[in-house]
C-alpha positions in Angstrom: -6.6 201.5 353.7 -6.1 198.7 356.3 -7.3 195.3 355.9 -9.7 195.7 352.7 -12.7 193.5 352.5 -11.7 190.8 349.5 -14.2 188.7 351.1 -17.0 190.7 349.5 -14.9 190.5 346.1 -14.6 186.8 346.7 -18.1 186.4 346.7 -18.6 188.1 343.5 -15.5 187.0 341.6 -14.1 184.1 343.0 -14.1 182.2 339.9 -12.5 185.1 337.9 -9.4 186.0 340.1 -8.1 188.3 337.0 -11.0 190.4 337.9 -10.0 190.5 342.1 -6.5 191.5 340.8 -7.7 194.6 338.9 -9.8 195.7 342.0 -6.4 195.0 343.9 -4.0 196.7 341.4 -6.2 198.5 338.7 -2.9 200.1 337.5 -1.3 197.2 336.0 -1.1 196.6 332.6 -1.4 193.3 331.8 -3.6 191.6 335.0 -3.2 187.9 333.2 0.5 188.2 333.8 0.0 189.8 337.3 -2.0 186.9 338.3 0.8 184.6 337.7 3.2 186.4 339.7 0.6 186.5 342.6 0.4 182.6 342.2 3.9 182.2 342.5 3.4 183.6 346.2 0.8 181.3 346.9 -2.2 183.1 345.1 -5.2 180.4 344.4 -6.2 178.8 341.5 -10.6 178.9 341.4 -11.3 175.3 342.4 -14.1 173.3 344.7 -11.1 172.8 347.2 -10.2 176.6 347.4 -13.4 177.8 347.5 -14.5 175.2 350.3 -11.1 177.2 352.0 -12.8 180.2 351.3 -15.9 179.6 353.2 -14.2 178.3 356.0 -11.9 181.4 356.2 -15.2 183.3 356.3 -16.7 180.8 359.3 -13.3 181.4 360.9 -14.0 185.4 360.6 -10.3 185.6 359.8 -10.9 189.3 358.0 -12.0 190.6 361.4 -8.9 188.6 362.8 -6.4 190.4 360.6 -7.9 193.5 361.0 -7.4 193.4 364.8 -3.6 192.4 364.2 -3.3 195.2 361.7 -4.9 197.3 364.3 -2.2 196.3 366.8 1.3 196.5 365.1 0.3 199.9 363.3 -0.1 201.3 366.6 2.6 199.7 368.5 5.1 200.3 365.3 3.6 203.4 364.4 3.8 202.2 361.0 2.2 203.6 357.5 -0.7 202.9 356.4 -1.0 199.9 353.8 -3.6 198.0 351.9 -3.9 194.5 352.8 -5.4 191.8 350.3 -6.6 188.5 351.7 -7.0 185.6 349.5 -6.9 181.8 350.1 -4.1 180.2 349.4 -3.3 177.3 346.7 -3.1 174.3 349.2 -1.3 171.9 346.6 2.1 173.6 346.1 4.9 172.1 348.4 6.3 175.1 348.8 3.3 176.7 350.6 3.0 173.4 352.6 6.0 174.2 354.2 5.1 177.7 355.0 2.3 176.2 357.3 -0.2 177.0 355.2 0.3 181.0 354.9 2.3 182.9 352.5 2.3 186.4 351.5 4.0 189.2 349.4 4.8 192.5 350.1 5.1 195.8 348.3 5.8 199.3 350.1 2.1 200.3 350.4 0.2 196.9 349.4 0.4 193.7 351.3 -1.1 190.4 349.7 -1.8 187.5 352.5 -2.8 183.9 351.1 -4.2 182.2 354.0 -5.6 178.7 354.9 -8.1 177.8 357.6 -6.2 177.3 361.0 -6.8 175.9 365.0 -4.9 178.6 366.2 -5.2 182.4 364.7 -1.4 183.3 365.8 -0.4 181.3 362.9 -2.1 184.2 361.1 -0.8 186.7 363.2 2.8 185.7 362.5 2.2 186.2 358.9 1.3 189.9 359.0 4.0 190.6 361.9 6.4 188.7 359.1 4.7 191.0 355.9 4.3 194.0 357.6 7.8 194.6 358.9 8.9 194.0 355.3 6.1 197.2 354.2 7.7 199.5 357.2 11.1 198.5 356.7 10.5 199.4 352.8 9.1 202.8 353.9 11.8 203.7 356.1 14.9 202.2 355.0 16.9 204.7 353.2 17.3 202.9 350.1 15.5 202.8 346.8 14.1 199.3 346.4 15.0 199.6 342.7 18.7 199.3 344.1 17.7 196.7 346.5 20.7 193.9 346.9 20.7 190.3 347.6 22.2 191.3 350.9 19.0 193.3 351.5 16.6 190.6 351.0 18.7 188.0 352.9 18.2 191.1 356.0 15.0 191.7 354.9 13.9 188.0 355.7 15.8 187.5 358.9 14.8 191.0 360.4 11.0 190.1 359.6 11.7 186.5 361.6 13.4 188.5 364.2 10.4 190.3 364.8 7.7 187.1 364.6 9.8 185.4 366.9 9.4 188.5 369.6 5.6 189.2 369.1 4.6 185.8 368.7 7.3 183.1 370.0 9.8 180.6 368.4 7.3 178.0 367.7 5.5 181.0 365.4 8.8 181.3 363.4 9.2 179.9 359.5 9.5 176.4 359.0 12.6 177.3 356.7 14.6 178.7 359.8 15.3 175.0 361.2 16.1 173.6 357.5 19.9 173.7 358.0 23.0 173.5 360.1 25.2 176.2 360.6 28.0 174.6 359.1 25.8 173.8 356.1 24.9 177.6 356.4 28.4 178.2 356.2 29.4 176.1 353.3 27.0 177.8 350.9 27.8 181.3 352.5 31.4 180.9 351.6 31.0 179.1 348.3 28.1 180.7 346.6 26.7 183.6 348.7 29.5 186.0 349.9 30.7 186.8 346.2 27.1 187.9 345.0 25.8 190.0 347.6 25.2 192.8 345.2 23.4 191.5 342.8 20.3 193.6 342.1 16.8 192.2 342.5 16.5 192.2 338.9 19.4 190.0 338.2 18.5 186.6 336.9 20.2 184.7 340.1 18.6 186.8 342.7 15.6 184.8 343.1 17.5 181.5 342.8 20.0 182.4 345.5 17.2 184.1 347.6 14.3 181.0 347.3 17.1 178.1 346.5 16.7 177.0 343.0 19.2 175.6 340.2 21.1 173.7 342.5 20.7 176.0 345.6 19.2 174.1 348.5 15.5 175.4 349.3 15.0 178.4 351.0 18.9 178.8 351.9 18.8 182.8 351.0 16.1 182.8 353.9 17.6 180.4 356.1 21.3 182.7 355.7 19.4 185.8 356.0 17.9 184.6 359.5 21.1 183.3 360.7 23.1 186.4 359.9 20.2 188.3 362.0 20.6 185.8 364.8 24.4 186.7 364.8 23.9 190.3 365.0 21.2 190.3 367.7 24.0 187.7 369.8 26.0 190.3 370.2 24.5 193.4 370.9 20.6 194.2 371.2 18.3 194.7 368.3 15.0 196.4 368.7 12.2 196.1 366.4 12.3 199.8 365.8 16.1 199.9 365.0 15.1 196.7 362.6 13.2 199.1 360.5 16.1 201.1 359.3 18.8 199.6 360.4 21.7 199.5 357.2 21.9 195.9 355.5 25.9 196.4 355.8 26.1 197.0 359.5 24.2 193.8 360.4 26.4 191.8 358.3 29.4 193.4 359.7 28.8 192.4 362.9 27.5 189.1 362.5 29.1 185.7 362.9 29.4 186.0 358.6 31.6 189.1 358.3 34.8 187.3 357.1 36.2 189.4 354.5 33.9 191.9 353.3 35.7 192.9 350.5 35.3 189.7 348.6 31.7 190.2 349.5 31.2 193.3 347.5 30.6 191.2 344.2 
């Protein structure tokens, strides 16, 4: 476990990404569908540009850097072992540009990191912190992932960025933290979010509200999650170790967004 040498896989299968999906997740039934799912989060499409990106990632020792970061936080957090799969990011997607050329996707025992070459490897470190925080919280939070609600998803994102700011600095936090002023966030909270907090992840509206789709501003759910956590941490200390298992409801109740929680039950 740890950083999987996907650079070796890419050498052999770069132009057949579904083969890479089979290697990473052999238990998946439909790898074509799985590849399309990963693409939504940044997985590359084979092209001259992305092959050049892969070459530059190798030259930059991306796998070695990420191994060092993984080892650092695994020890510091006493974190569980997870498999970490590194692939080039798809550079043409506007969504990825807004994320400083890096993106990720996390399951309880598996992390996908989609990278582009950088001048400052702390950008890569910040992504590892964010995604590994998700994996640790998934393992320590006393809730079945099938039961995660929209509120849980907002808190996952806000808490992960809280960890990024602590370990990497504010300048390495996600772009979406600065997308909206608080009055704009509060407006959408009152108008849309507070009555939908119990939506399960499987509900069609969940991702619309989390990512910002269908009339919801881009990344609004992420930005709200970060602001809720910021408000909580401004009232009382919040250590990173506490952030791995603190109930989502407790954060909300002690934030600037607490309001009428009966109305928030959906």
